[in-house]
Backbone bond lengths (Angstrom), bond angles and torsions (degrees), N, CA, C in turn:
res aa  C-N    CA-C-N  psi(-1)  N-CA   C-N-CA  omega(-1)  CA-C   N-CA-C  phi
1 X - - - 1.467 - - 1.534 109.07 -
2 X 1.328 116.53 126.66 1.450 120.08 179.69 1.521 111.62 -77.19
3 X 1.329 115.57 147.34 1.461 122.24 178.58 1.521 108.99 -91.32
4 X 1.347 118.31 134.73 1.468 119.18 -176.60 1.528 114.24 -73.14
5 X 1.336 118.49 -26.58 1.460 120.43 -176.76 1.523 109.86 -158.53
6 X 1.326 115.93 164.15 1.457 121.93 174.40 1.527 109.49 -86.47
7 X 1.336 116.74 -46.59 1.469 122.53 176.23 1.523 107.81 -130.16
8 X 1.309 117.06 122.82 1.462 121.87 -177.83 1.524 111.09 -62.90
9 X 1.331 115.31 142.86 1.455 121.12 175.93 1.512 114.73 83.52
10 X 1.331 118.13 -1.63 1.467 122.25 179.28 1.525 108.72 -102.14
11 X 1.331 117.15 140.51 1.465 120.65 178.53 1.529 108.64 -78.89
12 X 1.324 115.87 98.52 1.467 121.80 -176.68 1.530 109.83 -105.32
13 X 1.321 115.42 136.12 1.465 120.74 175.04 1.520 108.75 -108.64
14 X 1.323 115.84 121.48 1.454 120.57 172.28 1.521 109.36 -82.74
15 X 1.327 116.58 137.86 1.467 121.34 -175.77 1.523 110.43 -129.93
16 X 1.312 115.75 136.05 1.462 121.01 176.42 1.515 108.52 -153.19
17 X 1.333 115.53 165.93 1.462 121.28 -179.54 1.518 109.84 -131.37
18 X 1.329 114.84 164.35 1.462 121.96 173.63 1.517 107.94 -136.13
19 X 1.329 115.23 138.34 1.457 118.57 174.08 1.507 115.92 102.53
20 X 1.327 118.27 32.29 1.465 118.87 175.36 1.525 111.55 -75.95
21 X 1.345 117.20 -33.10 1.454 120.48 -172.21 1.516 118.30 -89.32
22 X 1.330 120.28 -18.55 1.461 120.15 -174.63 1.533 114.07 -64.27
23 X 1.313 114.05 159.73 1.462 121.52 174.63 1.520 111.32 -85.36
24 X 1.320 116.92 -18.77 1.464 121.49 -175.11 1.515 110.34 -141.70
25 X 1.333 114.43 157.15 1.450 120.79 176.97 1.522 112.73 90.33
26 X 1.318 116.20 170.07 1.457 121.27 -176.72 1.519 112.23 -79.75
27 X 1.319 115.30 167.89 1.460 121.21 162.81 1.524 105.97 -97.50
28 X 1.321 116.20 137.22 1.464 122.10 -174.95 1.526 108.47 -122.85
29 X 1.322 116.70 134.67 1.462 121.08 178.78 1.517 109.60 -125.48
30 X 1.314 114.78 155.47 1.462 121.08 176.71 1.523 109.76 -134.38
31 X 1.314 115.20 151.40 1.462 123.04 172.49 1.522 107.17 -127.12
32 X 1.329 116.20 133.84 1.473 121.02 -175.76 1.521 109.80 -134.36
33 X 1.330 115.36 129.43 1.460 122.26 172.32 1.528 107.10 -110.64
34 X 1.326 116.26 120.88 1.462 120.69 -179.00 1.520 110.42 -84.40
35 X 1.328 117.64 142.38 1.470 119.13 172.93 1.525 110.37 -69.08
36 X 1.310 116.13 155.66 1.466 120.05 -179.33 1.524 109.70 -59.61
37 X 1.326 115.22 133.52 1.454 120.77 179.23 1.511 115.00 80.32
38 X 1.325 116.60 10.00 1.473 119.52 -177.05 1.529 110.56 -65.19
39 X 1.323 114.89 140.79 1.460 120.05 176.16 1.522 109.12 -150.37
40 X 1.315 115.66 139.01 1.464 121.19 173.80 1.525 106.55 -147.93
41 X 1.325 118.37 107.97 1.469 121.02 -174.06 1.530 113.31 -64.53
42 X 1.326 118.09 -17.47 1.470 120.73 179.76 1.520 112.77 -86.60
43 X 1.322 116.55 -12.08 1.460 120.61 -174.76 1.526 110.84 -65.92
44 X 1.340 115.35 129.57 1.459 121.49 -178.94 1.522 107.88 -157.99
45 X 1.316 115.73 169.74 1.458 121.78 172.89 1.532 108.73 -51.50
46 X 1.337 116.76 131.19 1.465 120.51 -174.33 1.521 112.82 -58.60
47 X 1.334 116.99 -28.48 1.468 120.11 -178.99 1.530 112.26 -71.11
48 X 1.331 116.87 -17.15 1.469 121.53 179.77 1.534 112.03 -92.84
49 X 1.329 116.76 0.82 1.462 121.20 -174.51 1.525 110.87 -112.09
50 X 1.316 116.18 155.46 1.458 120.83 172.88 1.527 108.80 -79.27
51 X 1.328 116.36 164.33 1.466 120.62 178.18 1.528 110.54 -59.08
52 X 1.322 116.45 -38.67 1.466 120.64 -180.00 1.528 110.75 -65.45
53 X 1.337 117.44 -42.63 1.466 121.21 178.22 1.526 111.01 -64.89
54 X 1.334 116.08 -41.67 1.472 119.28 178.87 1.525 110.97 -61.31
55 X 1.321 116.40 -42.42 1.467 119.99 -178.06 1.530 110.52 -65.86
56 X 1.323 117.01 -40.44 1.465 119.95 177.01 1.530 110.98 -62.81
57 X 1.329 116.46 -42.64 1.458 120.49 179.65 1.523 111.43 -69.16
58 X 1.337 116.90 -35.40 1.474 119.46 177.37 1.527 110.37 -55.41
59 X 1.310 116.35 -45.27 1.466 120.56 -179.97 1.534 110.42 -60.98
60 X 1.337 116.10 -44.71 1.474 120.38 178.64 1.528 111.08 -61.40
61 X 1.328 115.96 -47.73 1.472 120.96 -175.77 1.522 110.58 -64.40
62 X 1.320 117.08 -45.03 1.463 119.93 -178.86 1.532 111.36 -65.80
63 X 1.328 116.87 -29.60 1.470 120.84 179.57 1.531 111.65 -78.67
64 X 1.340 117.08 -37.22 1.463 120.54 -165.07 1.529 115.08 -104.82
65 X 1.326 118.99 -10.78 1.464 120.46 -173.75 1.528 110.91 -123.63
66 X 1.321 115.23 172.85 1.466 122.30 168.91 1.527 106.00 -94.28
67 X 1.322 117.41 125.19 1.461 119.45 -172.91 1.527 111.80 -149.16
68 X 1.315 114.88 160.88 1.465 121.99 173.31 1.521 108.27 -153.18
69 X 1.326 115.04 150.00 1.468 122.50 178.74 1.523 108.20 -125.37
70 X 1.326 116.25 142.61 1.468 121.10 177.65 1.524 109.60 -134.20
71 X 1.330 114.85 151.08 1.461 122.39 -175.30 1.524 109.01 -124.45
72 X 1.339 116.90 134.67 1.468 122.26 171.20 1.520 107.54 -118.72
73 X 1.328 115.60 122.37 1.457 122.00 -171.71 1.530 112.31 -79.88
74 X 1.354 116.78 163.28 1.468 120.89 -176.81 1.530 114.66 -54.53
75 X 1.332 118.63 -38.91 1.468 119.63 -179.62 1.527 110.89 -60.87
76 X 1.336 116.44 -37.90 1.464 119.61 178.48 1.526 111.41 -76.01
77 X 1.334 117.28 -31.43 1.468 120.03 173.13 1.522 109.44 -60.92
78 X 1.333 117.06 -44.40 1.463 121.29 179.08 1.527 111.22 -64.02
79 X 1.310 117.37 -35.72 1.470 121.56 -178.58 1.520 111.65 -75.37
80 X 1.327 116.99 -39.98 1.467 121.09 -172.61 1.519 113.78 -92.87
81 X 1.306 118.33 -28.40 1.466 131.22 -165.23 1.531 108.04 86.05
82 X 1.315 115.91 157.24 1.470 119.36 -168.11 1.526 112.64 -68.07
83 X 1.337 118.69 -34.54 1.465 119.62 179.18 1.522 110.49 -64.36
84 X 1.339 116.94 -50.08 1.460 119.93 179.88 1.523 111.18 -65.23
85 X 1.333 117.33 -36.57 1.463 120.33 178.51 1.530 110.60 -64.25
86 X 1.339 117.15 -38.92 1.462 121.32 -179.90 1.527 111.28 -65.39
87 X 1.325 116.87 -45.97 1.466 118.71 -179.44 1.533 110.64 -72.57
88 X 1.341 117.11 -31.38 1.468 120.39 174.52 1.530 109.82 -61.50
89 X 1.343 116.46 -42.94 1.470 120.17 178.49 1.518 110.48 -61.62
90 X 1.336 118.05 -41.35 1.465 120.55 177.52 1.525 110.80 -60.76
91 X 1.337 116.54 -44.28 1.466 119.97 179.90 1.523 110.96 -63.20
92 X 1.330 117.09 -40.67 1.465 120.25 177.67 1.530 110.87 -62.04
93 X 1.341 116.34 -40.18 1.465 119.67 178.12 1.524 110.40 -63.90
94 X 1.326 117.20 -45.18 1.480 120.85 178.87 1.525 110.12 -59.55
95 X 1.334 116.56 -44.59 1.463 120.60 -178.15 1.527 112.17 -68.21
96 X 1.335 117.19 -18.07 1.463 121.23 179.05 1.526 112.90 -89.52
97 X 1.330 117.72 -7.65 1.460 120.28 178.48 1.529 110.48 -61.70
98 X 1.313 118.58 140.70 1.463 120.02 -179.01 1.526 113.63 -68.15
99 X 1.323 117.61 -20.28 1.466 121.50 176.44 1.528 108.20 -132.72
100 X 1.320 116.38 135.25 1.463 121.06 -176.08 1.529 110.49 -72.29
101 X 1.336 117.37 127.33 1.472 119.23 177.25 1.527 111.83 -77.48
102 X 1.329 115.36 164.34 1.468 121.42 178.48 1.519 112.06 -88.53
103 X 1.346 115.74 -24.00 1.466 119.60 -172.37 1.522 107.86 -156.54
104 X 1.352 116.11 149.04 1.463 121.88 -179.81 1.525 110.51 -114.65
105 X 1.324 115.89 130.94 1.459 122.02 171.73 1.525 106.50 -103.31
106 X 1.329 116.19 114.36 1.462 122.18 -171.62 1.520 110.28 -106.75
107 X 1.328 116.51 128.76 1.465 119.67 173.97 1.523 108.94 -77.22
108 X 1.323 116.52 129.15 1.464 120.76 178.65 1.507 111.45 118.15
109 X 1.337 115.02 -172.00 1.467 118.88 -177.14 1.525 113.71 -117.27
110 X 1.363 117.30 -1.74 1.476 119.21 178.35 1.519 108.87 -140.22
111 X 1.324 114.71 141.77 1.463 119.91 -179.18 1.516 108.71 -151.25
112 X 1.326 115.98 126.54 1.467 121.89 176.34 1.527 106.64 -99.54
113 X 1.310 115.85 101.39 1.458 121.68 -170.12 1.528 110.85 -79.75
114 X 1.328 116.24 117.36 1.460 122.05 176.32 1.520 111.13 -101.14
115 X 1.324 116.54 7.98 1.462 121.28 178.22 1.531 108.70 -112.35
116 X 1.317 115.86 175.44 1.473 120.26 174.97 1.528 111.31 -101.11
117 X 1.331 115.64 18.84 1.464 121.02 -177.13 1.525 109.60 -96.43
118 X 1.323 119.43 129.77 1.468 120.52 177.46 1.525 110.97 -63.82
119 X 1.332 114.80 155.79 1.466 119.03 -174.90 1.516 110.45 -148.46
120 X 1.320 115.17 167.08 1.455 123.05 170.84 1.522 108.35 -143.28
121 X 1.326 116.46 138.19 1.466 121.89 178.76 1.521 110.16 -93.64
122 X 1.326 115.27 146.23 1.460 121.68 179.37 1.524 109.06 -136.19
123 X 1.325 116.74 115.73 1.459 120.30 173.88 1.529 108.00 -66.31
124 X 1.326 115.96 132.37 1.470 121.87 -174.67 1.529 111.40 55.81
125 X 1.323 114.99 37.88 1.463 120.51 -179.39 1.506 113.14 -62.98
126 X 1.348 116.75 -26.98 1.471 119.43 179.75 1.520 112.10 -71.08
127 X 1.324 117.19 -11.97 1.468 120.98 174.44 1.526 111.25 -101.90
128 X 1.349 116.59 5.67 1.465 120.56 -177.39 1.526 113.42 -119.77
129 X 1.330 116.27 -40.51 1.460 120.20 -172.74 1.524 110.92 -119.70
130 X 1.334 115.52 135.43 1.461 121.01 -176.68 1.526 112.05 -60.89
131 X 1.320 117.15 -40.78 1.469 119.39 -176.64 1.522 111.17 -67.11
132 X 1.343 117.65 -36.52 1.468 119.99 177.40 1.518 110.02 -70.65
133 X 1.326 117.46 -40.48 1.467 120.58 176.96 1.526 110.45 -60.28
134 X 1.334 116.88 -42.54 1.461 120.52 177.92 1.525 110.75 -62.76
135 X 1.336 116.70 -41.36 1.469 120.10 178.07 1.524 110.85 -64.31
136 X 1.327 117.03 -38.69 1.469 119.79 179.98 1.522 110.94 -63.63
137 X 1.333 116.46 -36.94 1.466 120.80 179.28 1.528 110.66 -68.22
138 X 1.328 117.06 -45.12 1.462 119.41 178.97 1.528 111.36 -63.93
139 X 1.335 116.88 -43.60 1.469 119.54 -179.78 1.527 110.61 -61.82
140 X 1.330 116.58 -44.50 1.459 120.93 -177.87 1.524 111.67 -66.76
141 X 1.327 117.63 -46.57 1.462 119.53 -176.83 1.529 111.45 -68.62
142 X 1.323 117.23 -38.53 1.466 119.58 178.39 1.528 110.58 -66.75
143 X 1.336 116.88 -40.91 1.462 118.64 179.53 1.528 110.95 -66.94
144 X 1.329 117.17 -42.91 1.470 119.75 179.27 1.528 110.64 -57.91
145 X 1.329 116.28 -40.88 1.470 119.67 -179.73 1.530 110.55 -65.84
146 X 1.322 116.83 -40.21 1.466 120.50 177.26 1.525 111.16 -61.26
147 X 1.337 116.71 -42.46 1.462 119.76 -179.36 1.525 111.61 -68.24
148 X 1.320 116.72 -34.41 1.474 119.53 176.30 1.526 110.82 -66.75
149 X 1.341 116.85 -35.76 1.459 120.28 175.72 1.534 111.04 -67.40
150 X 1.336 116.92 -42.18 1.463 120.07 178.09 1.521 111.36 -64.99
151 X 1.320 116.94 -30.92 1.461 120.92 178.06 1.532 111.51 -59.38
152 X 1.318 117.49 -34.31 1.468 119.41 179.94 1.525 111.02 -66.55
153 X 1.338 117.42 -26.16 1.468 121.26 177.33 1.532 112.12 -87.02
154 X 1.325 115.81 -31.09 1.474 121.67 -177.30 1.523 108.60 -130.77
155 X 1.326 118.06 72.37 1.469 120.96 -172.17 1.526 115.00 -73.15
156 X 1.321 117.84 -9.38 1.470 120.08 -175.09 1.528 113.12 -78.08
157 X 1.333 118.44 -10.76 1.466 121.05 -170.73 1.529 113.45 -102.52
158 X 1.329 117.41 -4.66 1.463 120.24 177.04 1.508 114.88 69.58
159 X 1.334 117.68 27.82 1.465 119.84 -176.08 1.518 112.69 -67.36
160 X 1.322 118.17 -18.63 1.464 119.33 175.03 1.521 110.85 -68.73
161 X 1.335 116.29 -22.69 1.470 121.36 179.12 1.526 112.33 -103.19
162 X 1.348 116.87 -50.26 1.472 119.12 -173.70 1.527 113.36 -91.29
163 X 1.346 117.34 -9.38 1.471 122.90 178.00 1.529 112.73 55.09
164 X 1.343 115.89 25.76 1.453 120.03 177.37 1.512 114.63 90.72
165 X 1.322 117.62 -2.70 1.466 120.91 -178.39 1.537 110.64 -73.19
166 X 1.323 117.38 161.46 1.466 121.68 -175.05 1.523 113.48 -79.37
167 X 1.313 116.55 73.28 1.458 122.08 175.46 1.527 109.86 -91.88
168 X 1.325 116.03 164.42 1.468 120.19 176.76 1.528 110.32 -58.19
169 X 1.327 116.81 -40.56 1.470 121.90 178.00 1.528 111.02 -58.91
170 X 1.317 116.29 -44.60 1.463 120.79 -177.75 1.528 110.76 -66.93
171 X 1.332 116.58 -45.63 1.464 119.51 178.00 1.529 111.34 -59.60
172 X 1.329 116.89 -42.41 1.470 120.20 178.91 1.528 111.09 -60.27
173 X 1.337 116.00 -42.40 1.461 119.94 -179.48 1.526 111.36 -64.26
174 X 1.335 116.83 -39.57 1.472 119.92 177.68 1.528 110.09 -63.84
175 X 1.331 116.19 -43.91 1.470 119.91 -179.45 1.531 111.23 -63.36
176 X 1.324 116.64 -35.79 1.466 121.04 -176.63 1.525 113.30 -84.64
177 X 1.334 117.12 -35.12 1.461 119.98 -170.49 1.524 114.03 -120.22
178 X 1.333 118.20 -3.41 1.460 120.59 -179.10 1.519 111.91 82.13
179 X 1.327 115.06 -174.42 1.461 120.07 -176.50 1.531 110.10 -98.70
180 X 1.319 114.91 161.35 1.463 122.76 -179.34 1.534 108.92 -110.88
181 X 1.322 117.57 173.30 1.474 119.65 174.51 1.526 113.21 -64.61
182 X 1.338 116.65 -12.77 1.466 120.03 -178.01 1.526 112.61 -97.04
183 X 1.314 117.66 0.70 1.465 120.21 175.71 1.532 110.23 -81.61
184 X 1.330 114.56 149.59 1.468 121.67 179.88 1.519 108.27 -90.45
185 X 1.316 116.27 105.19 1.463 120.74 -172.56 1.526 113.12 -69.18
186 X 1.327 116.74 -19.01 1.467 120.12 178.22 1.525 111.84 -82.21
187 X 1.329 117.52 -6.43 1.460 121.71 178.15 1.527 109.29 -93.10
188 X 1.329 115.72 160.57 1.460 120.47 175.49 1.528 108.12 -79.26
189 X 1.313 116.27 102.17 1.467 121.37 -172.09 1.519 113.61 -89.38
190 X 1.323 116.86 -1.11 1.463 119.50 -178.50 1.517 109.40 -124.28
191 X 1.309 114.99 140.04 1.476 120.49 -179.49 1.516 110.71 -61.21
192 X 1.330 114.72 144.89 1.453 120.41 171.06 1.523 107.99 -88.28
193 X 1.327 117.20 103.42 1.467 120.61 -177.93 1.521 109.48 -72.50
194 X 1.318 116.03 139.30 1.455 120.64 179.59 1.523 109.72 -125.31
195 X 1.335 115.88 169.83 1.460 121.33 177.61 1.517 112.14 -65.99
196 X 1.357 115.89 -16.68 1.456 119.45 -173.89 1.532 112.47 -92.45
197 X 1.338 118.20 -4.15 1.465 120.37 -179.89 1.516 110.44 -73.85
């Protein structure tokens, strides 16, 4: 059962990101402030949900909460490194909220705070706090939609299916067709061939 807040009566923003591991595409973060008394029995860590469940919850979350989403593109991921790019995206999402929160609940164990808002990190926070779970769903669904849009421009890489992650299909496409402007050049974009392949 997810917990609705860390301290009752405080405006807390749950923050999470999607897309740290892919070879291509942006990292996307979301910040969500739940209204007092908010409850949704379907709300869970986005990784535990089907795409259909996530999409249904996205509609609920966007309708019922205060939220913002931010995107950091591959060139900035390469410049900052993926950890800093991920926390930068979270800070951008927080700064885009229409009302400033009092406290940030951060999924993960490290956070480079670019705001003046106090925070606390929670490992597997998306399985503990409703606001972080809601942020994980928004980040994941928004990123998936972005990758599906990019797929229409670069259909050879299977981004509608692999969402830019390092699958065998994606590696094969890179080897056959080269890299795109949406690939992360600081990542290892080519498979490490072994004697066991």
